[in-house]
N, C-alpha and C positions, 0 to 999 in steps of 0.2 A: 212300523203298523200304518196304515193309511188314516188319514183324519176323517170320521163319518159326520156328515152333515145331513140336516134335516131336509125332505123333499121341497119344502116351501124356500128354505135358503137356496137350493140348487135351482129351482126353477126362476126363483128374482135374480140370481147371478148370470144366469143363461139368458133370460130376457133382457138384461141391461148390457148384454154384450161384454160381461167381464169373464165368463166361463164358456168353455167348450163341452158339451156332453157328450160321452163316449161311451157307447155299448162295449162293455169288457169282454164280450164273447167273440173269437176268433173265427166262429162258424157263420157264415153269412145267412144260412138258412134261419140260424137260431135269432140272429140280429132281425132278421125280416119279422120273426113271431114277436119279438119283445122290444120292437122299435118304440120308442118314446118321442114326440113331436120334437124337432131341432137336433136331434140326436144323430151323431154319425157314427160309422161303424169303425171297429177296432183297424180294418184292412185300410180305410180311408185315412184314418189317423196317419197309420204308418207311411202311407203314399203321398202325403201331404207334409209329413214330419219338418223338412228343411223350411217350409213356406208358412208354417204357422207362427204368429207373434209371439215371441219369448215371454212377455208380460201377462198372456192370457191363461188363467188357471184352468185346470183339466179338471173333469169331474167324472169318474167312472162309474157304471151301473152295471147290475146284472140283476136278472128277475128269477 
């Protein structure tokens, strides 16, 4: 089971560059509707998978 974190903790980690915020919806239209500042889509994550730093935490969200 994934670990849940508070919104403020997620915001702090993303802002500090420690984590990448990812919208968990595969549908691009849904991503556009629930997009949070600084987040990337699931498709973008998958397309950049090989280039992502291995030490960066991934924080997934859905609304």
